[in-house]
C-alpha angles and dihedrals in degrees: 000000000000126000127224125229091272094049097258122138122243121214110250117232118224090229106043144347101223116140113231126187115212113177125162131204128186110211095192108126132168115256091015123140132201111245109201107230116223089236094057108110114220133134128209099014111178119231131196117241122275126192105233102175140005141165119275117275091253117044116184116193134181130210091254094055132087109234121226119179106194129213122158129171142167134211144123115282092037109262124249118222135221134165139217125204120204089346097309132101111270117204105208093185089063092058111085094198093052128076126186124210117252095227101038143021093260114125129189136205127207107222104162111123095000097098129227093287092071092052095049088061087070098046113125147086116304132192127189124218121200114189141175134159092288099052149298128276121198134202128229115266115279115208112209114204122186120205136179120239109277117259132179113241116237113260139162111256111213118199114243119229123180139158121256113278096027123118121250134193120199108198124220106180098181122201116281117259139163087238109049114233128238111251124220123182109205142156128241089275088060092244116140119251105248115243120215140154090298101036121058135169107218129217087250090061098250122128112232127200114196087199129347130232128199091258090063089072112114137129100222107072099144126180115214122195117202116201107197097192093048092042088227138128118198126185136208124228115273119271121216119220120191121185116198118207117236137184094214102067110156128198117237136185121257119280126188118247093173120054109017122230131008101289140034138166129232131191116208131184121231114259095020128106114258117211119194120187136198120179120177138180126215145119124283094030108269124234121228134217134173130222129188104211094198100053149337116304117244113233091206098053104021107064125180113214140175094040091315093304093116129049116200120194112192124211092001120206137189088266089068092067115125147072121321116191128198116202122199118195140179133153091280097056151293134275129189137201124193123209115201104206121199117189119207129170139223111226114290132179125260093168127000122206110258128223116239147172115231139186123238115277096024124129114238127201122192112195120203116180120169132166134197144137112285093031109262125239116240118220122183121209133184116212088343097309120112110252090231088064093053125084112267118257126197090215090059125064139158115224117183103302099348136084109212125198116193125211094349123213131194088267089066090066107122145121111265122201129204115197124188119193139180134152092282098055152299133267126193134191129190121212125173128212109208115188110196142166118224132169113245120262124187107220097190112097115257124247097023116170121219117197116192139158126245117283091018124122118240129187116210105208121227107162108181134177132193143116123276086038109264122250109235120215131176130204132187102222122226137170096270142008110333141215130235109248124202110191130160094232092061117077134165112219124217090257091058097257118139110230117205110191126191090015120207135191089261090063091068113110147082117310127194125206120198128191117199136178136151091279104051148317132254133180143183135186132227131191121221120201116187115199126198110270122251111257131184104222098178111042128200112265129229101258139190123202135176117247110274091022131122122244132186128206117200123206122174119182133189113224131188104256090228093065112105095193115057125156143152116228123192124207134187115207088339096310119115114248116228127187114238126208088214098050131044094199091116131034117188119191113169103280097010134082115189121192111200128201093008117219133187090256089060091069117113145079117323113201125199114203120193103200133188132169089268111031146355142209127206138195130186135215129179130228122209115189113208120207137175112285123258115259118269117257141204098040111192134181121215141158092041112198133172093265104012143047137182119239123197132180143171119248121234133205114318092206095228096309118091116241108253099188146346123234115212110205135178133205118257107244091212096044111029092191090060123078127192128210110244103174145352122217134182118275091245092058124087098175129065134176110221124207109211140199121241127261095018130126106219129205109184131203133174129223121197117216128199135162092283097050146275126322125235106278117264122246117283121263124235113281120276119193127196128207129253119275142165115271114288096212146011124241122278130220095050112172139155122214132158122236089191131029090257105043142059124210113208111206136177141169109267120238114246115251090242088067097050090096092199142019125280094046117179143142130258109214119197132179143164137167112275094226090052098056090149091064123093123262122257112230136194134165121223140165092212127090096239142040130192120220112203137198095040128151120256112280098347124163119240135185110230135185134185120194131185117237134181136163091281092057144269127326126238121312105286125240119246117239130189118234134176135218120235125306130233133203117285114262104213139050126225117266140201094041113192129190125202118188110226102172140323093293105030139058132178115232122201131183144164113260118243119249112273094235091059092058093069093196143028110323107238097174145264132302118216119198120194119183136178114250094218137040120247117223110274095016115119092201137023113264112259130192120199121192121190112208111200121216134359101324133143102204142039142172119246112204136180097058123151110243120250093014133134115242138174121212136196137161144192140191123248140193133181091288093054145266129328128223119312118252124238111285118255120208124211142153120232120237124262120272140186112291126247122250118287112276093244141342122212122191126201133178111205091175140011093268105031130077124188120203124200125183145162125233117261118283086230109038090172090201142355111327110233097180145292139279115220120194128174141166137189115243144170135179095287109032143018124223129228117294111248118207127208122178113206108199097192116090092193096055115108104175138047136184125217112198128189095037120160111267118247093009133134122231136188115215129203117193122186131179121227133217130169088271095056147267124330128216115293132246108228124209137161126224140165141208090247120129114249110252094018113144111261115235107233124182136199094017110185137171134206121193123208128180098278102004144048128211120213121192133178144163125236123225120231111271095030101078125130092024112146123219139156134240117222124189135185133199103230094196096066136040104250138123124274115269120227125212125210119282114287127209116225090230090058092083094190141057135168122213108209139191095041123155119249120253093013132135114233133186116217125197133185108217132186121195113231108190103298103349133070115232119198115211104173136022140174142164127237136178123216121229127256133042119316118250089242089058091050096048100023094101092060097053094049097052114119095230091054093051091048092050093051091048091053092050093049091050091050092050091051090053091050092049091050092052091048092050092052092050092048093054090049089054094058097252120154136195115257089199093064090055095048097047090083092060099047111124114233090231090060094061118104115274128212120268092250093069093062095074102149089138114067131189122273090251094058091045092057092050097049117103122239121269092009114174099195122116122232116269120259096212093087095245091129109086119225115247112244127346129332093265093061119042095014089070091066120092136160121288115267128200111215122200130182127216124223093261091058099259117126132227118214150102123279111232098165090233136080123249107259117251112248112208117207100044102265111165115230134167090207131242122298111268112253088220094056105024095171091059094238109160111228122225110293122262107227118214122183112229118203 
C-alpha cells in the first residue's frame, strides 16, 4: 500500500500502481462570453451586424450643399440596409432625388439648383437598420434640418453720437440660424476692433463701451457673422460712432449692461462648457471679479476671460451647481449680479451592454446602466423592435437595468438594443448575443516542460476554447491503469491551468490535459521536473566587531546539481553589495563576505541570497560595530571636605559596547599635560567619593572605558584645593644591603610630590645594630631616596627605619626593617662527598654542609661540576655538566651523563658575593646503559634467495656489547609479512647471512645492539632479493616537454623498487656529448630535466650501471616548445655583411699566423711533435667510433649474465643503440694530464668526456684500448 501526501491510503489496482490525477472543472458561468482567441483556427465564422459609422444626430444642410446621410455596418453575411423617417419605413428607391450606396446604407441627395424648398421636403428624423441572418443593428436617430443661406435683413443704420465718458452699445443682430454664428467686429480694413477693459464684444454679438473716449470715434464699426456650416460670412452695414469731448465729465458708479438686474438663472448641460457674462458701464472703468458662493473656484476648469468679464467652466458637472457672483467695482461704488446655475444632463452611459459569443445552455446578462438629469427611461429592443412589442418568453426577463437570457440556444442569437431617453436627448447601444457551437481546441503548445524547485507553485497551462465551453480534465500519467488522486496541493484554475502548490520531487512526471464538449475532444501533455530546493545550510551569524576591525560572514548553500546558474548575492540593508576596484571595504569570495575597516555606518542587516534560475533562499545576520564610548558630560563637585570631595557625571553613548568602568583622573599640578589616575569605579556608577592629598589644587576629569577602549577624556572640573597637612604615609620598599663588605646602603621608594601634603618634605633615616638593641638609634635627614652607612662589620644585621617629614610635622610611626651590611666570599668547601649510581645517565651526590659562619653572607646554594675524564674523538673540550642546587641542601641528582663513562666531580658553596673554595675532586664511572643504533647497515643480495648484511658497532655502545638482535619482515604496498627474529650472541660480529629468502621480494630490516642493560634503538633499512645491476622494470613511462624543461614520469613494478639508474640526454641539433643527470631511484617516479633550449629535439635514455658498463634499457625523443634559437637569430648569421666581416677576420688571422711561423723558423725553433711522432704507440692512435661500444643494444643486455666481468668486444659486433648521433658520441673515459711546459699527456679517444650533472666524482671507466690502465709514452706538443 502507498500513502498519499496527506497520509491517506490509495487502493492498489491489480494491474498497475501509477498515480493519475483526474480533476474536472466546468467553466460555464452566468454573464460569461466567449472571447475568440487569435490562435483559434476556424474559417467562415458568421458574425452579427455592427453599426460602424453614421451621420451626427443633428445634420444641418443648405440649399447649396450635397446631402449625405451616412450609415455603415459590418457583419457576416454582409448586412442589408433599410431606413425609417419619423418612425415609418422610408423607401429610398422610391425617391428619385435620393440614391443609396451599393455597399452601405448611406444615401445622398443632390440639392444644387433645387432651392431650399426641395430640401425641406426631406426634413425629419431618420434611423438606419443593418440586418443579416443573425440579427439587426440600428443607428441612433439622425435629425435632418434644411436651412436657407443666411442673409442680413435690411435695416436703417443710425449714427451714434455720445459725449465723452458715456456708455455706448453698438448692436449686431445677426441672422437667425440653428447653428449660431461666430461674430467678428472689424473695420473697413478688416482689422478686428481691439477689446480692452472698456470695450467688450458680448456673447449676444453686440459691442459694449463701458465709457467712451474721443479716440473711439470712427465711422467703420462693422459686424461680421461667420456661419461655419454654410461656409459663409455676412456683414452688417457700417455703424458710425462719434464721441464729443466735454468739460463736464462726471464719475458714476458701475451699472450692469449684461445681464439686467441683480439675479438671473442659467441651465447648463453636463459635459458642456458654461459661459457666464457680466458687462458693466461706469466711470472710471470698473474692474470685475467672480466668486463661487458654494465652493472654491478651480483654476484649471473655471477660467476668467475678456478682462474678467466672462467666466468659462469647462466640462461642467452636477457638482458645479450653485451661485456664481460677478462683482463690479470702481471708486464710486460696487454692484453685484448673481447667477443661479442648475446643471442637468442628457443621458450618458455608466455601463453599456456588451456583445458576446456564448455556448448553448449558458446564462447571458446584458447590463445597461445610464444616468442623466432628469433620470432617463430605459427601453430594450431586439433587432430594432421594442421588447414590449415582442411575444413574452420565460427564458427572457428584464431585471432592474439588466436583460437576462436563461439557457440560451442558437435561436436566441440577435442584436439587442438599449435606449436611454430624457428631455435632453437619447442614447442608444447595440449588443449582439451570438450562440454558437464550436469543437474544442487547446491553444497551449503541446509537450511543454516545466522546471520548478521544491515547495514552489507551478501552473501547467491548458488554455482551451470551444462552445459549449470545454470541460478540462488533468491526469498524471503512469505505466498502467491509474487512480484518481484528490490532494489539496493540486488545483484546477478557472482558466484550465493545473496549479501544483508546494511541489515535491514526487510531483515530477508526465501530465495530460483533455478538453471535451459535445462537439469533440482535444488533449496535450506537459512534463514537470521538480528540482531540489535551494537551501542555505550555514547561515550568517550575528556578529560584533570593534571599529576598524575585520569581520567575515559565512554563507554555505546547497544547490541542486542540475542548476546551471548558481550564485551567492550579498546585501546590506537591502542594497546589493558590489566589490569595487577602488575600495577594499568589501571582499566577496564565493561563500564569504569580508567587511574591512569596520565603521559605525557599516552596521545593519547583511543578507545572503543563494540564487538559481528557479528559486532562492536567503538568510540574514546582523553586524554591530563597537566603538570607544563618548566622553562623560556634566561633571559636578559636591560634599566638599578638607581631604575629600564627591564627583558626579552623566554617561554618554556607549557605542554598542557597555561601559565597564570609569577612570577618574586629575591634572598634575607640576605638569599640566600629565594626568594621574585617582580612582576606578564600576561602569554602572556615576558618582564617586574621592580621597585627596593635602596642599594640592585638583582639576578632575572622567574617562569611560568599554571593551573597545577608552573614550576621549571629559572636560576638566573647576579647581578644588586642599589644605596643608603632615605626611599621610612613610615610604615603602625600605631595604638595607651592602655593596662592599664594610658598608650598608639603605634604600626606599620615594614618595611622589603629590603626596607631600606640605612644603619642606624630606625623610628621617634611623639605624642601629640588631644585636645592640639597647643602644641609641642613629638619625639623619635627607631629601634623597637612599643613604649609605659606612664602617660596618662584614654581613652584620641592622634595624632600619625611614619616616616622612614636612613643615607640618612627621608622618606615622615608621616600620622597622632588617638590613645587612656587605657580604664576602665563603671560607670553606663542602666535605664528605658521596656518589650513588642510579642508572647510566644519573647519579645522586651527597655532602656535608659548610658551617654557617663560614658562608659570610646569604646562602644561595651549592654548585656541582661533573666533567668527563677523557676527550671523545671530534670534541674540542671534555663534556662538563654543572648543577646549581638552590638553598641549604645536602644532596642533589646529576642527570645527562653518558653511560659507562669515567667522570670527576667537585662542588662548592656560594652566596651573593660569589663562590667559595672548590672541594676535593671525586672520581667515578657511570653505569652501563642501552647502546645506540649501529653506525650503519649495508644490505647485499648475491643471489635471488640470499641476503648479506654488513654493519658497524654503535658509535655509543654505552657498555659492553653482548650481541645484536636482527628482525626483518617482507612487505609490499598493501600488506606486511610476519616479523622474523634472530638473536646474534656475539658482540664482535659485524655481518650476517640470511639464506632461503623469497626471490624478487622486498624486506625491511631492524638491527639493534645489546648490552647487559638491554636493547638499544634499531637502525632500519630496506633491501630486496634483486640482482645488483639488473634492469628495473618500469611501466607507463611518459614525457611532457615544456619550453626549457621536460618532465619524465614512470611507475615501478613490485620487486624492482630501490633500483638506481641514470637518465642521459643529448641535444640532437648540435655536436656535443651526452649529459648525465644525478642517480635516480626507481621508486622516485618523477624527474624534471631543466635548462633545455626551446624548440630543440632531444634524445633521452634510461641507463643502469652493471659493474663497469652502462646498460641502456629505455629511450625516446622529445622536442621542447617554442622557437629554436637558430630561428630567432638565423637572420643575423646569414646576412651578407656578416659573412663578409667574418671572411675578412679569418684572412687577417691567416696572414698573422704566416708571419709568426716565418719568424719562428728564423729563430731556430723546432716542432716537438715531429720528434715525438716516431715514438707514438700504435695503441695510442685514435680509434674509430665503432670501437667505443660501451652501450649495447637492448637485446644483448637481456642476454648478458649477471655480474659478468668480461669487457665488450673490439671487433664491432655489438651494435650501437639508436642512431649515429646518439650512442656513437659515447667513448671511454680519458684522464688528461698536462706537463709543466704546457703539453698534455693522454689518450686520444676522438670523443669528449661526457658532462656529469650533479657533481659526482668519477675517475672514468677503464679504456677498452688499454684495459690495464698503462699510460703510453707521452705525446709532446709544443705550445706557443
